[in-house]
C-alpha positions as CSV (number, residue, x, y, z in Angstrom):
1,M,0.0,0.0,0.0
2,K,1.3,3.4,-0.9
3,L,0.1,6.7,0.5
4,R,-0.8,9.5,-1.8
5,I,0.4,12.7,0.0
6,L,-0.7,15.4,-2.4
7,A,0.5,19.0,-2.5
8,T,-2.8,20.0,-0.9
9,A,-1.9,17.9,2.1
10,L,1.4,19.6,2.4
11,L,-0.4,22.9,2.6
12,F,-2.8,21.5,5.2
13,T,-5.8,21.7,2.9
14,T,-8.2,18.8,3.3
15,I,-9.8,17.4,0.2
16,S,-13.3,16.5,1.2
17,P,-14.6,13.3,-0.3
18,T,-18.1,12.9,-1.5
19,F,-20.3,11.2,1.1
20,P,-23.5,9.3,0.5
21,A,-26.7,10.9,1.7
22,T,-26.8,9.4,5.2
23,A,-26.9,10.8,8.7
24,E,-26.0,9.9,12.2
25,N,-28.4,7.4,13.9
26,L,-28.8,8.8,17.4
27,Q,-29.9,5.5,18.8
28,H,-26.6,4.0,17.5
29,T,-24.6,6.8,19.0
30,R,-26.3,6.2,22.4
31,E,-25.7,2.4,22.0
32,L,-22.0,3.1,21.3
33,L,-21.5,5.4,24.3
34,S,-23.3,3.2,26.7
35,T,-22.0,-0.3,25.6
36,G,-19.0,0.3,23.4
37,Q,-20.5,-2.2,21.0
38,C,-21.8,-0.8,17.7
39,Q,-20.8,-3.0,14.9
40,E,-21.9,-1.7,11.4
41,C,-23.5,1.3,13.1
42,E,-24.6,4.4,11.2
43,L,-22.5,7.2,12.8
44,S,-21.7,9.5,9.9
45,G,-21.2,13.1,11.0
46,A,-21.4,12.1,14.7
47,G,-19.9,14.4,17.3
48,L,-17.7,12.2,19.4
49,V,-15.0,14.7,20.5
50,L,-13.0,13.4,23.5
51,A,-15.3,10.3,23.7
52,N,-13.9,7.3,25.6
53,L,-14.2,4.5,23.1
54,S,-11.3,2.3,24.4
55,G,-11.8,-1.2,23.1
56,A,-15.0,-0.3,21.3
57,N,-16.4,-2.6,18.6
58,L,-16.9,-0.4,15.6
59,K,-16.3,-3.1,13.0
60,G,-17.8,-2.0,9.6
61,A,-19.3,1.2,11.2
62,N,-19.9,4.2,9.0
63,L,-18.1,7.1,10.7
64,A,-17.7,9.2,7.5
65,G,-17.3,12.9,8.4
66,A,-17.6,12.2,12.2
67,N,-15.7,14.3,14.7
68,L,-13.5,12.0,16.8
69,S,-10.9,14.6,17.7
70,R,-8.9,13.5,20.7
71,A,-11.1,10.5,21.3
72,N,-9.7,7.5,23.1
73,L,-9.8,4.6,20.6
74,T,-7.1,2.5,22.2
75,G,-7.6,-1.1,21.2
76,A,-10.8,-0.3,19.2
77,D,-11.9,-2.7,16.5
78,L,-12.3,-0.5,13.4
79,T,-11.8,-3.2,10.8
80,G,-13.6,-2.3,7.6
81,A,-15.0,1.0,9.1
82,N,-15.7,4.0,6.9
83,L,-13.6,6.9,8.3
84,A,-13.5,8.9,5.1
85,G,-13.2,12.6,5.9
86,T,-13.4,11.8,9.7
87,S,-11.5,14.1,12.1
88,L,-9.2,11.9,14.2
89,F,-7.0,14.9,15.2
90,G,-5.1,14.0,18.3
91,A,-7.1,10.8,18.7
92,N,-5.4,7.9,20.6
93,L,-5.5,4.9,18.2
94,T,-2.8,2.9,20.0
95,G,-3.3,-0.8,19.3
96,A,-6.5,-0.2,17.3
97,D,-7.3,-2.5,14.4
98,L,-8.0,-0.5,11.2
99,T,-7.5,-3.4,8.8
100,G,-9.3,-2.6,5.5
101,A,-10.7,0.8,6.8
102,N,-11.4,3.7,4.5
103,L,-9.2,6.6,5.7
104,A,-9.4,8.7,2.6
105,G,-9.2,12.4,3.4
106,T,-9.1,11.6,7.1
107,D,-7.5,14.1,9.5
108,L,-4.9,12.1,11.4
109,R,-2.8,15.1,12.6
110,S,-1.1,14.4,15.9
111,A,-3.0,11.0,16.2
112,Y,-1.3,8.2,18.1
113,L,-0.9,5.1,16.0
114,S,1.6,3.0,17.9
115,N,0.9,-0.7,17.4
116,A,-2.1,0.1,15.3
117,T,-2.9,-2.2,12.4
118,L,-3.4,-0.4,9.1
119,L,-3.1,-3.2,6.6
120,G,-5.1,-2.6,3.4
121,V,-6.3,0.8,4.4
122,D,-7.1,3.6,2.0
123,L,-5.1,6.6,3.1
124,S,-5.4,8.7,-0.1
125,N,-5.3,12.4,0.7
126,A,-5.1,11.7,4.5
127,I,-3.5,14.4,6.5
128,L,-0.7,12.8,8.6
129,I,1.2,15.8,9.9
130,G,2.4,15.0,13.4
131,A,1.0,11.5,13.4
132,I,2.9,9.4,16.0
133,G,3.8,5.7,15.4
134,L,2.8,5.5,11.8
135,P,3.8,2.0,10.7
136,T,6.6,1.9,8.1
137,Y,4.6,-0.5,5.9
138,T,2.1,2.3,5.2
139,G,4.2,4.1,2.6
140,S,7.2,4.3,0.4
141,A,10.5,6.2,1.0
142,E,9.1,9.1,-1.1
143,D,5.9,9.2,1.0
144,F,7.9,9.6,4.2
145,Y,10.1,12.2,2.5
146,R,7.0,14.3,1.6
147,L,5.8,14.0,5.2
148,G,9.2,15.2,6.4
149,I,8.9,18.2,4.1
150,A,5.4,19.0,5.5
151,E,6.7,18.8,9.1
152,A,9.6,21.0,8.3
153,Q,7.3,23.6,6.7
154,A,5.4,23.6,9.9
155,G,8.6,24.2,11.9
156,N,8.6,20.7,13.4
157,Y,12.2,19.9,12.4
158,R,12.8,17.0,14.7
159,N,9.7,15.3,13.4
160,A,10.9,16.1,9.9
161,I,14.2,14.4,10.6
162,D,12.4,11.3,11.9
163,Y,10.6,11.0,8.6
164,Y,13.7,11.6,6.5
165,N,15.5,8.9,8.5
166,R,12.6,6.5,7.8
167,A,12.8,7.4,4.1
168,L,16.5,6.8,4.0
169,A,16.2,3.5,5.9
170,M,14.1,2.4,3.0
171,K,16.0,4.1,0.2
172,P,19.6,5.0,1.3
173,D,20.3,6.8,-2.1
174,L,17.4,9.2,-1.9
175,A,19.4,12.4,-2.4
176,A,16.5,14.8,-1.8
177,A,16.1,13.3,1.7
178,Y,19.7,14.1,2.6
179,F,19.2,17.6,1.2
180,A,16.0,18.2,3.2
181,R,17.5,16.6,6.3
182,S,20.5,19.0,5.9
183,M,18.1,21.9,6.1
184,A,16.3,20.6,9.1
185,K,19.6,19.9,11.0
186,G,20.8,23.4,10.1
187,D,17.6,24.9,11.5
188,L,18.3,23.0,14.7
189,N,21.8,24.5,14.7
190,N,23.5,21.1,14.0
191,Y,25.7,22.6,11.4
192,V,28.2,19.8,11.3
193,G,25.5,17.2,10.6
194,A,23.8,19.6,8.1
195,L,27.1,20.1,6.1
196,E,27.6,16.3,6.1
197,D,24.2,15.7,4.6
198,A,24.5,18.5,2.1
199,E,27.8,16.9,0.9
200,I,26.2,13.5,0.7
201,A,23.3,15.0,-1.3
202,R,25.8,16.7,-3.7
203,Q,27.7,13.4,-4.3
204,L,24.5,11.5,-4.9
205,Y,23.2,14.0,-7.4
206,A,26.6,14.0,-9.1
207,S,26.4,10.2,-9.4
208,L,22.9,10.6,-10.9
209,G,24.2,13.1,-13.4
210,S,21.9,15.8,-12.0
211,A,23.8,19.1,-12.4
212,E,20.9,21.0,-10.9
213,G,20.8,18.9,-7.8
214,E,24.5,19.1,-7.4
215,E,24.5,22.9,-7.7
216,L,21.7,23.3,-5.2
217,S,23.5,21.1,-2.7
218,E,26.6,23.3,-3.1
219,Q,24.4,26.4,-2.5
220,L,22.9,24.7,0.6
221,G,26.4,24.1,2.0
222,E,27.3,27.7,1.4
223,V,24.2,28.9,3.2
224,I,24.9,26.6,6.2
225,E,28.5,27.8,6.4
226,A,27.3,31.4,6.5
227,R,24.8,30.5,9.2
228,R,27.3,29.0,11.5
229,N,29.7,31.9,11.0
230,P,29.0,34.3,13.9
231,A,30.5,37.1,11.9
232,Q,27.7,36.8,9.3
233,P,24.3,38.4,10.1
234,K,21.7,35.7,10.2
235,Q,18.6,35.9,8.1
236,K,15.3,35.5,9.8
237,G,13.1,32.5,9.2
238,G,15.8,29.8,9.2
239,I,17.3,27.7,6.4
240,M,13.9,26.1,5.5
241,A,12.4,29.5,5.0
242,A,15.4,30.8,3.1
243,L,15.3,27.9,0.7
244,G,11.6,27.3,0.7
245,S,11.3,28.4,-2.9
246,L,13.3,25.3,-3.8
247,L,10.7,22.9,-2.5
248,P,9.0,22.3,-5.9
249,T,12.4,21.6,-7.3
250,L,13.3,19.2,-4.5
251,L,10.1,17.3,-4.8
252,R,10.8,16.9,-8.5
253,L,14.4,15.9,-8.0
254,A,13.3,13.2,-5.5
255,F,12.0,10.9,-8.2
C-alpha cells in the first residue's frame, strides 16, 4: 500500500470526499457510548470529541465525516470501518485494528498510531502531519520524504528528521532526503550534521548526473557555512524559510 500525499496535504488543505446521503443514527450513538458495541452502526457526522471508546467494537461502522478529535480509541476494532473525511485529530488509536478501513481524506494530525494495524487501508489524501507511530509499511520512502517536508514547513524539524530517517532507511540513495535533512539539521543548529548531509546529497546528485541537484547542494552548503559563522548576520526564518522556494524543485528531484 502506498500513501498519496498530495500537495494540498502539504499545505494543510483537506480534500473532502463525496459522502452518501446518510446521517447519524442517534440510537446507534447512544448504544456506542453506553455499551462500546456498535458493529456496522450508522454514525456518519457524529460528534464524538473526547469520547472514551477504548476497546469499542466499531467493525464495519460508517463514521464518515464524524468528529472523533482527541477521542480515546485504544484497542478499538475499526476493521472495515468507513472513516473517510473523519476528524481523528489527536485521537489515541494505540493498538487499534483498522484493517481494511477507509481513511481517505481523514485528518490524522497528531494522532497516536503506535501498534495500530493499518493493513489494506485507504489513506489517499489523508493528513498525517504530526502523526505518531505511523507503521513503516504504510508508505514508500518518497511518502515519508514528503511527510518530512510538510513537518519542516510547519517548523517541526525533529519530526521532519524522523521522517527523513525513515525514508533513508528504505531508500539510502534518496538524495533529496539528505538535502532536506540537511536543512532541518541546520535549523536545529546542528551545522556539522547539516554540512555532512549537504555533501552526501551533492555526491548522490553527481552520481545521478543531476547538475541541478549538485548545484543546489553546493548552494545549501554555502548557506549553512554562512549560518554557522558568527561574523555573518543571520537571516530571519531559518534555512527552511530561506530555501523554501526550492521545495517544488526538491520534490521533482526526489523521483
